[in-house]
N, CA, C, O and the ligand as a Tripos MOL2 file, in Angstrom:
@<TRIPOS>MOLECULE
protein
  313   311    79     0     0
PROTEIN
NO_CHARGES

@<TRIPOS>ATOM
      1 N           6.4200   92.9630 -148.1070 N.3       1 MET1
      2 CA          6.1580   91.9910 -149.1610 C.3       1 MET1
      3 C           6.6740   90.6170 -148.7180 C.2       1 MET1
      4 O           7.8390   90.4550 -148.3530 O.2       1 MET1
      5 N           5.7900   89.6620 -148.7610 N.am      2 GLU2
      6 CA          6.1830   88.3100 -148.3890 C.3       2 GLU2
      7 C           6.7740   87.5810 -149.5840 C.2       2 GLU2
      8 O           6.2430   87.6220 -150.6940 O.2       2 GLU2
      9 N           7.8860   86.9150 -149.3220 N.am      3 LEU3
     10 CA          8.5780   86.1850 -150.3780 C.3       3 LEU3
     11 C           7.6730   85.1360 -151.0160 C.2       3 LEU3
     12 O           7.6510   84.9940 -152.2380 O.2       3 LEU3
     13 N           6.9320   84.4050 -150.1990 N.am      4 LYS4
     14 CA          6.1240   83.3080 -150.7520 C.3       4 LYS4
     15 C           4.8820   83.7850 -151.4940 C.2       4 LYS4
     16 O           4.2290   83.0040 -152.1850 O.2       4 LYS4
     17 N           4.5560   85.0730 -151.3490 N.am      5 LYS5
     18 CA          3.4690   85.6220 -152.1680 C.3       5 LYS5
     19 C           3.9830   86.0210 -153.5460 C.2       5 LYS5
     20 O           3.2900   85.8660 -154.5510 O.2       5 LYS5
     21 N           5.1970   86.5310 -153.5750 N.am      6 ALA6
     22 CA          5.7850   86.9360 -154.8530 C.3       6 ALA6
     23 C           6.3390   85.7400 -155.6120 C.2       6 ALA6
     24 O           6.4180   85.7550 -156.8410 O.2       6 ALA6
     25 N           6.7220   84.7010 -154.8690 N.am      7 LEU7
     26 CA          7.2060   83.4640 -155.4790 C.3       7 LEU7
     27 C           6.3110   82.3280 -154.9910 C.2       7 LEU7
     28 O           6.6310   81.6490 -154.0150 O.2       7 LEU7
     29 N           5.1920   82.1300 -155.6770 N.am      8 ALA8
     30 CA          4.1890   81.1670 -155.2240 C.3       8 ALA8
     31 C           4.3000   79.8470 -155.9670 C.2       8 ALA8
     32 O           4.2210   79.8040 -157.1950 O.2       8 ALA8
     33 N           4.4850   78.7720 -155.2160 N.am      9 LEU9
     34 CA          4.5890   77.4390 -155.8020 C.3       9 LEU9
     35 C           3.2180   76.7970 -155.9290 C.2       9 LEU9
     36 O           2.4160   76.8240 -154.9960 O.2       9 LEU9
     37 N           2.9610   76.2230 -157.0870 N.am     10 GLU10
     38 CA          1.7160   75.4890 -157.3050 C.3      10 GLU10
     39 C           2.0550   74.0820 -157.7750 C.2      10 GLU10
     40 O           3.0180   73.8780 -158.5140 O.2      10 GLU10
     41 N           1.2580   73.1200 -157.3410 N.am     11 ASN11
     42 CA          1.4220   71.7490 -157.8310 C.3      11 ASN11
     43 C           0.6570   71.5640 -159.1330 C.2      11 ASN11
     44 O          -0.4430   72.0920 -159.2940 O.2      11 ASN11
     45 N           1.2360   70.8220 -160.0530 N.am     12 PHE12
     46 CA          0.4740   70.3920 -161.2160 C.3      12 PHE12
     47 C          -0.4220   69.2380 -160.8030 C.2      12 PHE12
     48 O          -0.0190   68.4030 -159.9930 O.2      12 PHE12
     49 N          -1.6170   69.1780 -161.3420 N.am     13 ALA13
     50 CA         -2.5200   68.0660 -161.0420 C.3      13 ALA13
     51 C          -1.9100   66.7610 -161.5230 C.2      13 ALA13
     52 O          -2.0310   65.7240 -160.8710 O.2      13 ALA13
     53 N          -1.2550   66.8270 -162.6720 N.am     14 GLN14
     54 CA         -0.5450   65.6620 -163.2000 C.3      14 GLN14
     55 C           0.8310   66.1130 -163.6510 C.2      14 GLN14
     56 O           0.9920   67.1880 -164.2310 O.2      14 GLN14
     57 N           1.8200   65.2760 -163.3780 N.am     15 THR15
     58 CA          3.1690   65.6570 -163.7830 C.3      15 THR15
     59 C           3.2780   65.6330 -165.3060 C.2      15 THR15
     60 O           2.5980   64.8650 -165.9860 O.2      15 THR15
     61 N           4.1340   66.4750 -165.8060 N.am     16 VAL16
     62 CA          4.4040   66.4940 -167.2390 C.3      16 VAL16
     63 C           5.8920   66.2880 -167.4410 C.2      16 VAL16
     64 O           6.7050   66.7600 -166.6470 O.2      16 VAL16
     65 N           6.2470   65.5780 -168.5100 N.am     17 TYR17
     66 CA          7.6350   65.2630 -168.7620 C.3      17 TYR17
     67 C           8.2230   66.2840 -169.7170 C.2      17 TYR17
     68 O           7.9730   66.2340 -170.9220 O.2      17 TYR17
     69 N           8.9950   67.1980 -169.1860 N.am     18 ARG18
     70 CA          9.6850   68.1670 -170.0340 C.3      18 ARG18
     71 C          10.8280   68.8320 -169.2760 C.2      18 ARG18
     72 O          11.1730   68.4230 -168.1670 O.2      18 ARG18
     73 N          11.4000   69.8420 -169.8740 N.am     19 LYS19
     74 CA         12.6080   70.4390 -169.3160 C.3      19 LYS19
     75 C          12.2960   71.3420 -168.1230 C.2      19 LYS19
     76 O          11.4380   72.2230 -168.1890 O.2      19 LYS19
     77 N          13.0090   71.0970 -167.0480 N.am     20 CYS20
     78 CA         12.8730   71.9310 -165.8590 C.3      20 CYS20
     79 C          13.4860   73.3010 -166.1530 C.2      20 CYS20
     80 O          14.5930   73.3880 -166.6850 O.2      20 CYS20
     81 N          12.7700   74.3620 -165.8060 N.am     21 ASP21
     82 CA         13.2660   75.7160 -166.0750 C.3      21 ASP21
     83 C          14.4080   76.1210 -165.1460 C.2      21 ASP21
     84 O          15.0740   77.1310 -165.3760 O.2      21 ASP21
     85 N          14.6300   75.3390 -164.1060 N.am     22 CYS22
     86 CA         15.6880   75.6760 -163.1500 C.3      22 CYS22
     87 C          16.9700   74.9050 -163.4750 C.2      22 CYS22
     88 O          17.9960   75.5110 -163.7810 O.2      22 CYS22
     89 N          16.9140   73.5810 -163.4090 N.am     23 CYS23
     90 CA         18.1380   72.7830 -163.5950 C.3      23 CYS23
     91 C          18.3610   72.3820 -165.0520 C.2      23 CYS23
     92 O          19.4140   71.8420 -165.3910 O.2      23 CYS23
     93 N          17.3760   72.6430 -165.9140 N.am     24 LYS24
     94 CA         17.4670   72.3900 -167.3600 C.3      24 LYS24
     95 C          17.5260   70.9160 -167.7300 C.2      24 LYS24
     96 O          17.8380   70.5760 -168.8710 O.2      24 LYS24
     97 N          17.2310   70.0380 -166.7750 N.am     25 ARG25
     98 CA         17.1850   68.6210 -167.0930 C.3      25 ARG25
     99 C          15.7630   68.2490 -167.4950 C.2      25 ARG25
    100 O          14.7950   68.8100 -166.9800 O.2      25 ARG25
    101 N          15.6480   67.3040 -168.4140 N.am     26 VAL26
    102 CA         14.3300   66.8340 -168.8400 C.3      26 VAL26
    103 C          13.8750   65.7540 -167.8670 C.2      26 VAL26
    104 O          14.4890   64.6910 -167.7750 O.2      26 VAL26
    105 N          12.8290   66.0250 -167.1650 N.am     27 ARG27
    106 CA         12.3090   65.0920 -166.1570 C.3      27 ARG27
    107 C          10.8530   65.4330 -165.8450 C.2      27 ARG27
    108 O          10.2840   66.3470 -166.4430 O.2      27 ARG27
    109 N          10.2540   64.7010 -164.9130 N.am     28 ASP28
    110 CA          8.8720   65.0000 -164.5430 C.3      28 ASP28
    111 C           8.7870   66.3650 -163.8730 C.2      28 ASP28
    112 O           9.5410   66.6690 -162.9490 O.2      28 ASP28
    113 N           7.8680   67.1710 -164.3520 N.am     29 ILE29
    114 CA          7.6560   68.4960 -163.7940 C.3      29 ILE29
    115 C           6.4970   68.4250 -162.7970 C.2      29 ILE29
    116 O           5.3830   68.0370 -163.1470 O.2      29 ILE29
    117 N           6.7760   68.7990 -161.5730 N.am     30 TYR30
    118 CA          5.7860   68.7030 -160.5030 C.3      30 TYR30
    119 C           5.1770   70.0460 -160.1210 C.2      30 TYR30
    120 O           4.0430   70.1160 -159.6460 O.2      30 TYR30
    121 N           5.9480   71.1140 -160.3350 N.am     31 PHE31
    122 CA          5.5260   72.4090 -159.8050 C.3      31 PHE31
    123 C           5.6270   73.5220 -160.8300 C.2      31 PHE31
    124 O           6.4000   73.4580 -161.7850 O.2      31 PHE31
    125 N           4.8180   74.5460 -160.5960 N.am     32 ARG32
    126 CA          5.0020   75.7890 -161.3160 C.3      32 ARG32
    127 C           5.2280   76.8680 -160.2750 C.2      32 ARG32
    128 O           4.4880   76.9800 -159.2970 O.2      32 ARG32
    129 N           6.2540   77.6520 -160.5030 N.am     33 LEU33
    130 CA          6.5430   78.7730 -159.6160 C.3      33 LEU33
    131 C           6.0320   80.0440 -160.2900 C.2      33 LEU33
    132 O           6.5790   80.4810 -161.3030 O.2      33 LEU33
    133 N           4.9980   80.6250 -159.7290 N.am     34 ASN34
    134 CA          4.4670   81.8720 -160.2630 C.3      34 ASN34
    135 C           5.2390   83.0450 -159.6720 C.2      34 ASN34
    136 O           5.3430   83.1880 -158.4530 O.2      34 ASN34
    137 N           5.7670   83.8690 -160.5410 N.am     35 ILE35
    138 CA          6.5590   85.0080 -160.0960 C.3      35 ILE35
    139 C           5.7330   86.2750 -160.2610 C.2      35 ILE35
    140 O           5.3160   86.6150 -161.3690 O.2      35 ILE35
    141 N           5.5020   86.9570 -159.1740 N.am     36 ARG36
    142 CA          4.6550   88.1440 -159.1990 C.3      36 ARG36
    143 C           5.4710   89.4150 -159.0150 C.2      36 ARG36
    144 O           6.6040   89.3900 -158.5350 O.2      36 ARG36
    145 N           4.8740   90.5000 -159.4020 N.am     37 ASP37
    146 CA          5.4700   91.8190 -159.2430 C.3      37 ASP37
    147 C           5.8160   92.0570 -157.7740 C.2      37 ASP37
    148 O           4.9560   91.9060 -156.9070 O.2      37 ASP37
    149 N           7.0470   92.4230 -157.4900 N.am     38 ALA38
    150 CA          7.5200   92.5320 -156.1120 C.3      38 ALA38
    151 C           6.7990   93.6240 -155.3260 C.2      38 ALA38
    152 O           6.5960   93.4820 -154.1200 O.2      38 ALA38
    153 N           6.4130   94.6970 -155.9830 N.am     39 LYS39
    154 CA          5.7860   95.8170 -155.2700 C.3      39 LYS39
    155 C           4.3680   95.4960 -154.8250 C.2      39 LYS39
    156 O           3.9650   95.8330 -153.7120 O.2      39 LYS39
    157 N           3.6070   94.8340 -155.7130 N.am     40 THR40
    158 CA          2.2050   94.5920 -155.3940 C.3      40 THR40
    159 C           1.9300   93.1420 -154.9830 C.2      40 THR40
    160 O           0.9420   92.8720 -154.3000 O.2      40 THR40
    161 N           2.7880   92.2180 -155.3890 N.am     41 ALA41
    162 CA          2.6080   90.7830 -155.1780 C.3      41 ALA41
    163 C           1.2770   90.2830 -155.7370 C.2      41 ALA41
    164 O           0.7820   89.2340 -155.3260 O.2      41 ALA41
    165 N           0.7030   91.0340 -156.6710 N.am     42 SER42
    166 CA         -0.5660   90.5860 -157.2490 C.3      42 SER42
    167 C          -0.4800   90.3740 -158.7520 C.2      42 SER42
    168 O          -1.1650   89.5130 -159.3030 O.2      42 SER42
    169 N           0.3550   91.1540 -159.4090 N.am     43 MET43
    170 CA          0.4470   91.0120 -160.8640 C.3      43 MET43
    171 C           1.4650   89.9390 -161.2390 C.2      43 MET43
    172 O           2.5870   89.9140 -160.7350 O.2      43 MET43
    173 N           1.0410   89.0640 -162.1290 N.am     44 LEU44
    174 CA          1.8940   87.9610 -162.5510 C.3      44 LEU44
    175 C           2.9340   88.4380 -163.5610 C.2      44 LEU44
    176 O           2.6050   89.0460 -164.5790 O.2      44 LEU44
    177 N           4.1830   88.1500 -163.2540 N.am     45 VAL45
    178 CA          5.2770   88.5220 -164.1510 C.3      45 VAL45
    179 C           5.6190   87.3650 -165.0900 C.2      45 VAL45
    180 O           5.8940   87.5640 -166.2730 O.2      45 VAL45
    181 N           5.5940   86.1580 -164.5370 N.am     46 GLY46
    182 CA          5.9110   84.9820 -165.3320 C.3      46 GLY46
    183 C           5.9350   83.7560 -164.4530 C.2      46 GLY46
    184 O           5.5510   83.8050 -163.2840 O.2      46 GLY46
    185 N           6.3890   82.6550 -165.0240 N.am     47 SER47
    186 CA          6.4260   81.4330 -164.2260 C.3      47 SER47
    187 C           7.5480   80.5160 -164.6850 C.2      47 SER47
    188 O           8.0160   80.5960 -165.8210 O.2      47 SER47
    189 N           7.9680   79.6430 -163.7790 N.am     48 LEU48
    190 CA          8.9730   78.6360 -164.0790 C.3      48 LEU48
    191 C           8.3750   77.2740 -163.7760 C.2      48 LEU48
    192 O           7.6860   77.1040 -162.7690 O.2      48 LEU48
    193 N           8.6340   76.3040 -164.6400 N.am     49 GLU49
    194 CA          8.1680   74.9460 -164.3890 C.3      49 GLU49
    195 C           9.3300   74.1600 -163.7920 C.2      49 GLU49
    196 O          10.4330   74.1310 -164.3360 O.2      49 GLU49
    197 N           9.0480   73.5260 -162.6600 N.am     50 LEU50
    198 CA         10.1310   72.9360 -161.8760 C.3      50 LEU50
    199 C           9.9530   71.4420 -161.6380 C.2      50 LEU50
    200 O           8.8380   70.9550 -161.4540 O.2      50 LEU50
    201 N          11.0710   70.7280 -161.6450 N.am     51 CYS51
    202 CA         11.0560   69.3110 -161.2950 C.3      51 CYS51
    203 C          10.9120   69.1740 -159.7870 C.2      51 CYS51
    204 O          10.8890   70.1650 -159.0570 O.2      51 CYS51
    205 N          10.8160   67.9330 -159.3360 N.am     52 LYS52
    206 CA         10.6020   67.6670 -157.9150 C.3      52 LYS52
    207 C          11.7110   68.2750 -157.0490 C.2      52 LYS52
    208 O          11.4350   68.9560 -156.0620 O.2      52 LYS52
    209 N          12.9570   68.0220 -157.4280 N.am     53 GLU53
    210 CA         14.0860   68.5140 -156.6320 C.3      53 GLU53
    211 C          14.1230   70.0280 -156.5620 C.2      53 GLU53
    212 O          14.3010   70.6100 -155.4920 O.2      53 GLU53
    213 N          13.9540   70.6590 -157.7180 N.am     54 CYS54
    214 CA         14.0080   72.1230 -157.7570 C.3      54 CYS54
    215 C          12.8080   72.7210 -157.0330 C.2      54 CYS54
    216 O          12.9140   73.7720 -156.4010 O.2      54 CYS54
    217 N          11.6580   72.0410 -157.1310 N.am     55 GLY55
    218 CA         10.4650   72.5130 -156.4310 C.3      55 GLY55
    219 C          10.6500   72.4910 -154.9310 C.2      55 GLY55
    220 O          10.2950   73.4400 -154.2320 O.2      55 GLY55
    221 N          11.2210   71.3810 -154.4370 N.am     56 TYR56
    222 CA         11.4710   71.2910 -152.9980 C.3      56 TYR56
    223 C          12.5070   72.3110 -152.5590 C.2      56 TYR56
    224 O          12.3960   72.9050 -151.4860 O.2      56 TYR56
    225 N          13.5120   72.5090 -153.3980 N.am     57 ASN57
    226 CA         14.5340   73.4950 -153.0770 C.3      57 ASN57
    227 C          13.9240   74.8930 -152.9940 C.2      57 ASN57
    228 O          14.2200   75.6580 -152.0770 O.2      57 ASN57
    229 N          13.0710   75.2130 -153.9640 N.am     58 MET58
    230 CA         12.4190   76.5190 -153.9580 C.3      58 MET58
    231 C          11.4690   76.6350 -152.7590 C.2      58 MET58
    232 O          11.3040   77.7110 -152.1860 O.2      58 MET58
    233 N          10.8530   75.5120 -152.3940 N.am     59 GLY59
    234 CA         10.0020   75.4960 -151.2080 C.3      59 GLY59
    235 C          10.8020   75.8310 -149.9510 C.2      59 GLY59
    236 O          10.3260   76.5490 -149.0720 O.2      59 GLY59
    237 N          12.0220   75.3000 -149.8790 N.am     60 ASP60
    238 CA         12.8890   75.6030 -148.7320 C.3      60 ASP60
    239 C          13.3000   77.0660 -148.7280 C.2      60 ASP60
    240 O          13.3310   77.7100 -147.6800 O.2      60 ASP60
    241 N          13.6170   77.5850 -149.9100 N.am     61 ILE61
    242 CA         14.0520   78.9830 -150.0180 C.3      61 ILE61
    243 C          12.9350   79.9280 -149.5910 C.2      61 ILE61
    244 O          13.1680   80.8960 -148.8660 O.2      61 ILE61
    245 N          11.7170   79.6330 -150.0510 N.am     62 THR62
    246 CA         10.5970   80.5310 -149.7520 C.3      62 THR62
    247 C           9.8550   80.1070 -148.4820 C.2      62 THR62
    248 O           8.8580   80.7190 -148.1010 O.2      62 THR62
    249 N          10.3550   79.0560 -147.8360 N.am     63 ASN63
    250 CA          9.7330   78.5620 -146.6130 C.3      63 ASN63
    251 C           8.2720   78.1670 -146.8450 C.2      63 ASN63
    252 O           7.3890   78.4910 -146.0500 O.2      63 ASN63
    253 N           8.0430   77.4600 -147.9500 N.am     64 THR64
    254 CA          6.7000   77.0240 -148.3070 C.3      64 THR64
    255 C           6.5730   75.5190 -148.0960 C.2      64 THR64
    256 O           7.4540   74.7580 -148.4970 O.2      64 THR64
    257 N           5.4910   75.0910 -147.4760 N.am     65 GLN65
    258 CA          5.2270   73.6650 -147.3200 C.3      65 GLN65
    259 C           4.6560   73.1200 -148.6270 C.2      65 GLN65
    260 O           3.6020   73.5590 -149.0860 O.2      65 GLN65
    261 N           5.3560   72.1670 -149.2130 N.am     66 ILE66
    262 CA          4.8460   71.5650 -150.4390 C.3      66 ILE66
    263 C           4.8950   70.0600 -150.3170 C.2      66 ILE66
    264 O           5.6410   69.5210 -149.4990 O.2      66 ILE66
    265 N           4.1170   69.3920 -151.1120 N.am     67 GLN67
    266 CA          4.1770   67.9330 -151.1320 C.3      67 GLN67
    267 C           3.8900   67.4160 -152.5300 C.2      67 GLN67
    268 O           3.2230   68.0620 -153.3380 O.2      67 GLN67
    269 N           4.4180   66.2280 -152.7830 N.am     68 THR68
    270 CA          4.2130   65.6390 -154.0990 C.3      68 THR68
    271 C           3.4210   64.3420 -153.9980 C.2      68 THR68
    272 O           3.0100   63.7750 -155.0100 O.2      68 THR68
    273 N           3.2100   63.8750 -152.7620 N.am     69 GLU69
    274 CA          2.4430   62.6370 -152.5990 C.3      69 GLU69
    275 C           0.9640   62.9470 -152.7420 C.2      69 GLU69
    276 O           0.4530   63.8910 -152.1400 O.2      69 GLU69
    277 N           0.2890   62.1470 -153.5410 N.am     70 ARG70
    278 CA         -1.1400   62.3490 -153.7330 C.3      70 ARG70
    279 C          -1.8950   61.3540 -152.8740 C.2      70 ARG70
    280 O          -1.4310   60.2380 -152.6410 O.2      70 ARG70
    281 N          -3.0570   61.7660 -152.4060 N.am     71 THR71
    282 CA         -3.8180   60.8850 -151.5170 C.3      71 THR71
    283 C          -4.4300   59.7300 -152.3070 C.2      71 THR71
    284 O          -4.8010   59.8780 -153.4710 O.2      71 THR71
    285 N          -4.5250   58.5890 -151.6520 N.am     72 LEU72
    286 CA         -5.0490   57.3970 -152.3130 C.3      72 LEU72
    287 C          -6.5460   57.5100 -152.5930 C.2      72 LEU72
    288 O          -7.0800   56.8150 -153.4570 O.2      72 LEU72
    289 N          -7.2040   58.3830 -151.8620 N.am     73 GLU73
    290 CA         -8.6560   58.5500 -152.0430 C.3      73 GLU73
    291 C          -9.0380   58.8400 -153.4920 C.2      73 GLU73
    292 O         -10.0810   58.4050 -153.9820 O.2      73 GLU73
    293 N          -8.1630   59.5890 -154.1610 N.am     74 GLU74
    294 CA         -8.4630   59.9630 -155.5370 C.3      74 GLU74
    295 C          -8.5620   58.7620 -156.4710 C.2      74 GLU74
    296 O          -9.1990   58.8250 -157.5220 O.2      74 GLU74
    297 N          -7.9270   57.6820 -156.0720 N.am     75 PHE75
    298 CA         -7.8850   56.5350 -156.9530 C.3      75 PHE75
    299 C          -8.8200   55.3970 -156.5220 C.2      75 PHE75
    300 O          -8.8360   54.3330 -157.1410 O.2      75 PHE75
    301 N          -9.5860   55.6270 -155.4750 N.am     76 SER76
    302 CA        -10.4950   54.5710 -155.0280 C.3      76 SER76
    303 C         -11.8530   54.7090 -155.7180 C.2      76 SER76
    304 O         -12.3520   55.8140 -155.9310 O.2      76 SER76
    305 N         -12.4160   53.5980 -156.0500 N.am     77 PHE77
    306 CA        -13.7130   53.5970 -156.7180 C.3      77 PHE77
    307 C         -14.7380   52.9580 -155.8010 C.2      77 PHE77
    308 O         -14.4990   51.8820 -155.2530 O.2      77 PHE77
    309 N         -15.8560   53.6000 -155.6330 N.am     78 GLU78
    310 CA        -16.8810   53.0490 -154.7390 C.3      78 GLU78
    311 C         -18.2050   52.9420 -155.4470 C.2      78 GLU78
    312 O         -19.1880   52.4980 -154.8520 O.2      78 GLU78
    313 ZN         14.9690   70.9650 -161.8700 Zn       79 ZN79
@<TRIPOS>BOND
     1     1     2 1
     2     2     3 1
     3     3     4 2
     4     3     5 am
     5     5     6 1
     6     6     7 1
     7     7     8 2
     8     7     9 am
     9     9    10 1
    10    10    11 1
    11    11    12 2
    12    11    13 am
    13    13    14 1
    14    14    15 1
    15    15    16 2
    16    15    17 am
    17    17    18 1
    18    18    19 1
    19    19    20 2
    20    19    21 am
    21    21    22 1
    22    22    23 1
    23    23    24 2
    24    23    25 am
    25    25    26 1
    26    26    27 1
    27    27    28 2
    28    27    29 am
    29    29    30 1
    30    30    31 1
    31    31    32 2
    32    31    33 am
    33    33    34 1
    34    34    35 1
    35    35    36 2
    36    35    37 am
    37    37    38 1
    38    38    39 1
    39    39    40 2
    40    39    41 am
    41    41    42 1
    42    42    43 1
    43    43    44 2
    44    43    45 am
    45    45    46 1
    46    46    47 1
    47    47    48 2
    48    47    49 am
    49    49    50 1
    50    50    51 1
    51    51    52 2
    52    51    53 am
    53    53    54 1
    54    54    55 1
    55    55    56 2
    56    55    57 am
    57    57    58 1
    58    58    59 1
    59    59    60 2
    60    59    61 am
    61    61    62 1
    62    62    63 1
    63    63    64 2
    64    63    65 am
    65    65    66 1
    66    66    67 1
    67    67    68 2
    68    67    69 am
    69    69    70 1
    70    70    71 1
    71    71    72 2
    72    71    73 am
    73    73    74 1
    74    74    75 1
    75    75    76 2
    76    75    77 am
    77    77    78 1
    78    78    79 1
    79    79    80 2
    80    79    81 am
    81    81    82 1
    82    82    83 1
    83    83    84 2
    84    83    85 am
    85    85    86 1
    86    86    87 1
    87    87    88 2
    88    87    89 am
    89    89    90 1
    90    90    91 1
    91    91    92 2
    92    91    93 am
    93    93    94 1
    94    94    95 1
    95    95    96 2
    96    95    97 am
    97    97    98 1
    98    98    99 1
    99    99   100 2
   100    99   101 am
   101   101   102 1
   102   102   103 1
   103   103   104 2
   104   103   105 am
   105   105   106 1
   106   106   107 1
   107   107   108 2
   108   107   109 am
   109   109   110 1
   110   110   111 1
   111   111   112 2
   112   111   113 am
   113   113   114 1
   114   114   115 1
   115   115   116 2
   116   115   117 am
   117   117   118 1
   118   118   119 1
   119   119   120 2
   120   119   121 am
   121   121   122 1
   122   122   123 1
   123   123   124 2
   124   123   125 am
   125   125   126 1
   126   126   127 1
   127   127   128 2
   128   127   129 am
   129   129   130 1
   130   130   131 1
   131   131   132 2
   132   131   133 am
   133   133   134 1
   134   134   135 1
   135   135   136 2
   136   135   137 am
   137   137   138 1
   138   138   139 1
   139   139   140 2
   140   139   141 am
   141   141   142 1
   142   142   143 1
   143   143   144 2
   144   143   145 am
   145   145   146 1
   146   146   147 1
   147   147   148 2
   148   147   149 am
   149   149   150 1
   150   150   151 1
   151   151   152 2
   152   151   153 am
   153   153   154 1
   154   154   155 1
   155   155   156 2
   156   155   157 am
   157   157   158 1
   158   158   159 1
   159   159   160 2
   160   159   161 am
   161   161   162 1
   162   162   163 1
   163   163   164 2
   164   163   165 am
   165   165   166 1
   166   166   167 1
   167   167   168 2
   168   167   169 am
   169   169   170 1
   170   170   171 1
   171   171   172 2
   172   171   173 am
   173   173   174 1
   174   174   175 1
   175   175   176 2
   176   175   177 am
   177   177   178 1
   178   178   179 1
   179   179   180 2
   180   179   181 am
   181   181   182 1
   182   182   183 1
   183   183   184 2
   184   183   185 am
   185   185   186 1
   186   186   187 1
   187   187   188 2
   188   187   189 am
   189   189   190 1
   190   190   191 1
   191   191   192 2
   192   191   193 am
   193   193   194 1
   194   194   195 1
   195   195   196 2
   196   195   197 am
   197   197   198 1
   198   198   199 1
   199   199   200 2
   200   199   201 am
   201   201   202 1
   202   202   203 1
   203   203   204 2
   204   203   205 am
   205   205   206 1
   206   206   207 1
   207   207   208 2
   208   207   209 am
   209   209   210 1
   210   210   211 1
   211   211   212 2
   212   211   213 am
   213   213   214 1
   214   214   215 1
   215   215   216 2
   216   215   217 am
   217   217   218 1
   218   218   219 1
   219   219   220 2
   220   219   221 am
   221   221   222 1
   222   222   223 1
   223   223   224 2
   224   223   225 am
   225   225   226 1
   226   226   227 1
   227   227   228 2
   228   227   229 am
   229   229   230 1
   230   230   231 1
   231   231   232 2
   232   231   233 am
   233   233   234 1
   234   234   235 1
   235   235   236 2
   236   235   237 am
   237   237   238 1
   238   238   239 1
   239   239   240 2
   240   239   241 am
   241   241   242 1
   242   242   243 1
   243   243   244 2
   244   243   245 am
   245   245   246 1
   246   246   247 1
   247   247   248 2
   248   247   249 am
   249   249   250 1
   250   250   251 1
   251   251   252 2
   252   251   253 am
   253   253   254 1
   254   254   255 1
   255   255   256 2
   256   255   257 am
   257   257   258 1
   258   258   259 1
   259   259   260 2
   260   259   261 am
   261   261   262 1
   262   262   263 1
   263   263   264 2
   264   263   265 am
   265   265   266 1
   266   266   267 1
   267   267   268 2
   268   267   269 am
   269   269   270 1
   270   270   271 1
   271   271   272 2
   272   271   273 am
   273   273   274 1
   274   274   275 1
   275   275   276 2
   276   275   277 am
   277   277   278 1
   278   278   279 1
   279   279   280 2
   280   279   281 am
   281   281   282 1
   282   282   283 1
   283   283   284 2
   284   283   285 am
   285   285   286 1
   286   286   287 1
   287   287   288 2
   288   287   289 am
   289   289   290 1
   290   290   291 1
   291   291   292 2
   292   291   293 am
   293   293   294 1
   294   294   295 1
   295   295   296 2
   296   295   297 am
   297   297   298 1
   298   298   299 1
   299   299   300 2
   300   299   301 am
   301   301   302 1
   302   302   303 1
   303   303   304 2
   304   303   305 am
   305   305   306 1
   306   306   307 1
   307   307   308 2
   308   307   309 am
   309   309   310 1
   310   310   311 1
   311   311   312 2
@<TRIPOS>SUBSTRUCTURE
     1 MET1         2 RESIDUE 1 A MET
     2 GLU2         6 RESIDUE 1 A GLU
     3 LEU3        10 RESIDUE 1 A LEU
     4 LYS4        14 RESIDUE 1 A LYS
     5 LYS5        18 RESIDUE 1 A LYS
     6 ALA6        22 RESIDUE 1 A ALA
     7 LEU7        26 RESIDUE 1 A LEU
     8 ALA8        30 RESIDUE 1 A ALA
     9 LEU9        34 RESIDUE 1 A LEU
    10 GLU10       38 RESIDUE 1 A GLU
    11 ASN11       42 RESIDUE 1 A ASN
    12 PHE12       46 RESIDUE 1 A PHE
    13 ALA13       50 RESIDUE 1 A ALA
    14 GLN14       54 RESIDUE 1 A GLN
    15 THR15       58 RESIDUE 1 A THR
    16 VAL16       62 RESIDUE 1 A VAL
    17 TYR17       66 RESIDUE 1 A TYR
    18 ARG18       70 RESIDUE 1 A ARG
    19 LYS19       74 RESIDUE 1 A LYS
    20 CYS20       78 RESIDUE 1 A CYS
    21 ASP21       82 RESIDUE 1 A ASP
    22 CYS22       86 RESIDUE 1 A CYS
    23 CYS23       90 RESIDUE 1 A CYS
    24 LYS24       94 RESIDUE 1 A LYS
    25 ARG25       98 RESIDUE 1 A ARG
    26 VAL26      102 RESIDUE 1 A VAL
    27 ARG27      106 RESIDUE 1 A ARG
    28 ASP28      110 RESIDUE 1 A ASP
    29 ILE29      114 RESIDUE 1 A ILE
    30 TYR30      118 RESIDUE 1 A TYR
    31 PHE31      122 RESIDUE 1 A PHE
    32 ARG32      126 RESIDUE 1 A ARG
    33 LEU33      130 RESIDUE 1 A LEU
    34 ASN34      134 RESIDUE 1 A ASN
    35 ILE35      138 RESIDUE 1 A ILE
    36 ARG36      142 RESIDUE 1 A ARG
    37 ASP37      146 RESIDUE 1 A ASP
    38 ALA38      150 RESIDUE 1 A ALA
    39 LYS39      154 RESIDUE 1 A LYS
    40 THR40      158 RESIDUE 1 A THR
    41 ALA41      162 RESIDUE 1 A ALA
    42 SER42      166 RESIDUE 1 A SER
    43 MET43      170 RESIDUE 1 A MET
    44 LEU44      174 RESIDUE 1 A LEU
    45 VAL45      178 RESIDUE 1 A VAL
    46 GLY46      182 RESIDUE 1 A GLY
    47 SER47      186 RESIDUE 1 A SER
    48 LEU48      190 RESIDUE 1 A LEU
    49 GLU49      194 RESIDUE 1 A GLU
    50 LEU50      198 RESIDUE 1 A LEU
    51 CYS51      202 RESIDUE 1 A CYS
    52 LYS52      206 RESIDUE 1 A LYS
    53 GLU53      210 RESIDUE 1 A GLU
    54 CYS54      214 RESIDUE 1 A CYS
    55 GLY55      218 RESIDUE 1 A GLY
    56 TYR56      222 RESIDUE 1 A TYR
    57 ASN57      226 RESIDUE 1 A ASN
    58 MET58      230 RESIDUE 1 A MET
    59 GLY59      234 RESIDUE 1 A GLY
    60 ASP60      238 RESIDUE 1 A ASP
    61 ILE61      242 RESIDUE 1 A ILE
    62 THR62      246 RESIDUE 1 A THR
    63 ASN63      250 RESIDUE 1 A ASN
    64 THR64      254 RESIDUE 1 A THR
    65 GLN65      258 RESIDUE 1 A GLN
    66 ILE66      262 RESIDUE 1 A ILE
    67 GLN67      266 RESIDUE 1 A GLN
    68 THR68      270 RESIDUE 1 A THR
    69 GLU69      274 RESIDUE 1 A GLU
    70 ARG70      278 RESIDUE 1 A ARG
    71 THR71      282 RESIDUE 1 A THR
    72 LEU72      286 RESIDUE 1 A LEU
    73 GLU73      290 RESIDUE 1 A GLU
    74 GLU74      294 RESIDUE 1 A GLU
    75 PHE75      298 RESIDUE 1 A PHE
    76 SER76      302 RESIDUE 1 A SER
    77 PHE77      306 RESIDUE 1 A PHE
    78 GLU78      310 RESIDUE 1 A GLU
    79 ZN79       313 GROUP 0 **** ****
C-alpha cells in the first residue's frame, strides 16, 4: 500500500477561507487530503481541509509533489 494513495492531496480550484483541519487556524485553505481505506486504498474514509503550510507539510510526509502557484495562462484573455 502506497502512502500517497491512501493519503491523497488535492488542490482546490479556488482557495476558501476557513479553519484548517490540521493546525486549527482560520486561513486560506489550499488543499484537501483524501484519506482512503488502508487495505484497499480505494474507498474514501474522509478528508481534511488544509492550509498552505499544512498542505506542504503533508506533501513532504507523503512525498507528494504539490504546488500552489497557478499559471498565468488562466487569466489571459485573447
Ligand atoms: Zn493548517
